[in-house]
N, C-alpha and C positions, 0 to 999 in steps of 0.2 A: 930584207933585201927585194926590190924592188926592179922588175923587168916590162919594158918600154917607158916610152912615155905619152903621158894624155897628149900634152900638144901636139909633138911629133907625130904617134903614131895613131892616136884614137884610141888607145887604151892604157891601160896599165895594172900587169900584175904586180899584188902584193901580198908575199909570201909571210905566212905569221900573222896575219893582220891583228890576230887575236889571240892573246896567251889561253894556257889550258884551262884557267878557273875562270876566265869570262864565258869561253866554248863551253863549260861544263854548265854555268848558268845559262846560258840561252838554250842549250837540251834542257834542262830542266825548265824554264819557263814553256818551250816547245812542246813538252810532254803532260802539264799540268792545262795549257791552252786545250790540247786535241782532246785530252780526256771532259774537260768544260762542255768543249763543243759537242761531244757524243754524248754526254750526260742532258741536251738541250740548256745550257746555263747561256743567260744571256738573249738579244734577241735573234727570230729566227732566221736572219740574211747568215749570220755565223755561222749556223747548224747547215743551212743551205750551200754555200761558199764551202766550208769544207769538204761534201757531198759532192758538190756540181764540179768546181776547178781544183779543187784540194787543201787550198790553203788558206790565211789571214790577209788583212792589212793590218799594219802596227795600231790605228786606233781602236779595233775591235778588241784587243787585249782588256782595256779596259771596263769593256761592256761584261766582260768575263771573270773578271777580278783578278788578272795578271798583269797587272802592272805596275809591281813594284821593284820593275827595274826599268831604268832609261834605254832601252834600246837604241831608239835615235840618237840619241846624246854620244851613247858609245862610238858608234860608228860615226859620226859629225868628228870627234874627237881624235879619233885614229885616222880618219881621213884630211886631217888640216895638214900635217905637216908632207903629206904624198902631195895633196892639188891644190893645197890653198884651203882659203876660207869654202865651204859650202853647207848646203841645207839640204837635208835629206827628205825626200817628199814623202812623208809618212802615209799620207793619205793615197798615194800610189806604190808604195812599198810591197811587194811581195815577202811575205813573213816567212812560210816554208809550204811546201806541200806535201801531201802524204801517199801522192800516187805516181813513181818517176813515168810511167806512160804518159801521163796525163800534157796534153798541149796547151800551152797560155800563149795566143796568138800573140799578144801585146808585151810579153817578155818571154820570148822564147827560149832564153839560156837560165830559167827559174830550177 
């Protein structure tokens, strides 16, 4: 079920965008990724970012061995019927924040 029109309203709410199995997969990846960052696996920028603004960008998952599932492809596939062909900007996409009080000025709805 969707609410709003991207073309008309500038937004689109897609309820149940991912199914329960997909959400569980993403949760598993997030847990592994943050555990790896906390253990210092990968380049220093990963740990610095997790400690600094509290998150990842998707390409860093490969840097820490957590790229066994193509998150970007899943999102693009699910979005296509709703908004048409699209491309996720993985190098700018926020993966997850660990501290809800953090403010990321360039992506405030994170």
